C-alpha distance (Angstrom), angle and dihedral (degrees) to the residues before:
residue distance angle dihedral
M1 . . .
I2 3.81 . .
A3 3.84 94.5 .
D4 3.82 90.9 57.2
L5 3.79 91.2 47.0
I6 3.82 91.6 51.4
K7 3.83 92.0 47.6
T8 3.81 91.4 53.0
N9 3.81 94.5 42.2
R10 3.80 95.9 92.1
T11 3.77 125.2 154.9
C12 3.79 107.0 -90.0
R13 3.80 123.7 -155.9
Q14 3.82 101.8 168.1
F15 3.80 118.8 65.0
D16 3.79 140.8 174.9
Q17 3.79 95.4 -111.5
S18 3.82 91.7 -170.2
H19 3.82 89.1 67.1
T20 3.80 104.9 91.7
I21 3.78 123.2 -148.0
A22 3.79 118.9 -148.1
M23 3.80 122.6 -131.9
E24 3.81 87.3 -121.7
T25 3.82 88.9 62.5
L26 3.81 91.4 51.6
L27 3.81 90.8 48.9
K28 3.81 90.7 52.1
L29 3.80 89.7 50.2
I30 3.80 95.7 50.9
N31 3.78 88.8 46.8
L32 3.82 85.5 65.5
G33 3.80 87.8 55.4
R34 3.79 90.5 47.2
L35 3.80 91.3 53.2
S36 3.82 93.5 47.7
A37 3.78 125.5 100.2
S38 3.80 118.5 -74.8
A39 3.82 127.7 -166.1
A40 3.83 108.0 -101.9
N41 3.83 84.1 -9.2
L42 3.81 88.4 -89.1
Q43 3.82 92.5 139.5
P44 3.83 96.4 -156.8
L45 3.81 96.3 166.6
K46 3.79 123.7 111.7
Y47 3.80 128.4 178.7
I48 3.78 141.0 -145.9
L49 3.80 113.8 -157.5
S50 3.79 127.8 -159.2
C51 3.78 132.5 -179.0
S52 3.82 90.9 152.3
P53 3.83 113.0 116.9
S54 3.83 92.6 -144.3
T55 3.82 94.2 48.6
N56 3.81 90.2 43.0
K57 3.80 89.6 55.6
G58 3.80 90.0 55.3
I59 3.81 93.0 46.5
F60 3.81 90.8 48.5
S61 3.81 89.9 56.4
C62 3.81 89.3 59.5
L63 3.81 96.0 55.8
A64 3.81 136.8 84.6
W65 3.80 116.9 -150.0
A66 3.84 132.5 -149.2
G67 3.80 105.6 -12.9
Y68 3.82 93.5 -159.6
L69 3.81 92.3 55.9
K70 3.81 95.3 72.9
Q71 3.82 96.9 176.6
W72 3.81 94.2 48.0
K73 3.80 117.4 88.3
G74 3.79 95.4 -169.1
P75 3.78 133.9 -87.4
E76 3.79 117.6 -25.7
E77 3.79 122.8 -126.3
G78 3.82 106.2 -71.7
S79 3.83 91.9 33.2
R80 3.80 97.7 61.4
P81 3.81 127.0 110.2
S82 3.81 118.6 -82.6
A83 3.81 92.7 -145.2
Y84 3.77 143.5 20.3
I85 3.79 135.1 -154.9
V86 3.80 114.7 -159.8
V87 3.81 110.0 -155.9
L88 3.80 113.5 -149.1
H89 3.80 135.9 -173.5
D90 3.80 115.6 -137.3
T91 3.81 102.7 -142.8
S92 3.81 90.6 -167.9
I93 3.83 87.5 69.0
S94 3.82 100.7 42.9
K95 3.79 139.9 -3.9
T96 3.80 92.9 -126.4
P97 3.81 134.7 22.1
D98 3.83 89.3 -139.2
C99 3.82 104.3 -161.1
D100 3.81 95.6 -39.7
H101 3.80 94.3 113.1
G102 3.82 92.1 54.3
I103 3.79 91.8 50.0
A104 3.80 93.3 45.7
A105 3.82 93.7 44.6
Q106 3.80 92.0 51.8
S107 3.81 91.0 49.2
I108 3.81 90.6 49.6
L109 3.81 93.5 47.9
L110 3.81 92.8 47.3
G111 3.80 88.1 51.3
A112 3.80 90.3 50.2
R113 3.80 91.3 50.1
E114 3.79 90.9 50.0
Q115 3.82 87.4 58.2
G116 3.81 93.3 51.1
L117 3.80 92.6 -99.5
A118 3.79 129.0 115.4
G119 3.75 137.0 -155.5
C120 3.74 149.7 -166.0
M121 3.80 124.0 -134.1
I122 3.80 105.2 -142.6
G123 3.78 124.8 -165.7
A124 3.82 97.7 162.3
I125 3.81 96.4 91.2
K126 3.80 134.4 152.6
K127 3.78 87.3 -129.8
Q128 3.80 100.8 -175.2
K129 3.79 91.5 48.1
L130 3.82 91.0 49.8
Q131 3.81 91.6 44.4
D132 3.82 89.7 54.4
L133 3.81 94.2 42.1
L134 3.81 93.8 53.4
S135 3.84 95.7 33.9
I136 3.80 91.1 -123.2
P137 3.82 112.7 -176.4
E138 3.82 116.7 -116.4
H139 3.83 94.7 -112.3
L140 3.82 89.6 63.3
T141 3.81 114.8 78.1
I142 3.80 121.0 -160.0
L143 3.81 110.7 -122.2
L144 3.81 106.3 165.2
V145 3.76 143.0 -10.9
L146 3.79 117.4 -140.9
A147 3.80 113.9 -154.5
I148 3.82 110.5 -154.2
G149 3.79 130.7 -169.8
K150 3.78 149.7 116.6
P151 3.83 106.0 -61.7
R152 3.78 119.2 -113.1
E153 3.78 101.0 177.3
Q154 3.77 140.2 67.0
V155 3.80 118.8 -122.5
I156 3.80 122.5 -165.5
I157 3.80 125.6 -165.7
E158 3.78 113.9 -145.8
Q159 3.78 137.1 169.7
I160 3.79 118.4 -92.9
D161 3.81 109.8 -98.9
K162 3.81 127.1 -123.7
T163 3.82 91.9 -83.2
G164 3.81 91.0 63.1
D165 3.82 91.6 -128.6
I166 3.83 109.6 163.3
R167 3.81 96.3 -176.9
Y168 3.79 116.1 121.4
W169 3.80 116.9 -131.0
R170 3.80 144.2 -179.8
D171 3.76 125.5 -123.0
D172 3.81 126.1 -141.8
N173 3.83 90.1 -86.1
G174 3.82 92.5 55.2
V175 3.82 93.5 -107.9
H176 3.80 109.5 151.1
H177 3.84 113.6 -133.6
V178 3.81 120.5 -158.5
P179 3.83 117.1 -169.0
K180 3.82 115.3 -148.0
R181 3.78 129.6 -167.6
S182 3.80 116.1 -112.6
M183 3.80 123.7 -109.7
E184 3.81 87.9 -109.9
D185 3.80 89.2 58.2
I186 3.80 96.1 52.3
V187 3.83 105.1 37.9
I188 3.78 106.0 77.0
S189 3.83 99.4 173.2
R190 3.79 137.8 11.8
F191 3.78 124.2 -165.4
E192 3.78 114.5 -165.0
P193 3.80 133.3 168.9
């Protein structure tokens, strides 16, 4: 059921790096992005896929992980993603990607979760370094990097406490806690017959 899939599709930052991901799996995942909605059906997104340990190491060096966890520098060797999907905007097709990359990324991550994988949508990217590393042409703009792998952490959704703090955190056992606003906090009006 889609509700269960969405509830289990949490951002993952700790992976079983020994679990390899085949290129065929990545192609199936980006096909979900390809089939997703696109503003004016322009379809300006392009992708770079990596399941190569050496390329992954370079991509990893271009990323910042978990801004709220100030002391944590990201996953250690052995707990890093086994694959990456770099989401690009082809500026020769449209001036702006609108919200296409968010729609496509969510479709890809839901597809990964359905296969027992997990991912992290990363926007904190050293873009010029990644552009140079992957020899990305100038007309392609980096939008997101999706880290994909076999999850190695537990994530719990909980209600925001009385302080209203929305920052995620980890407890002493490494369990990742993600506060969410209540339905009462987000629905501002309801019009019923």
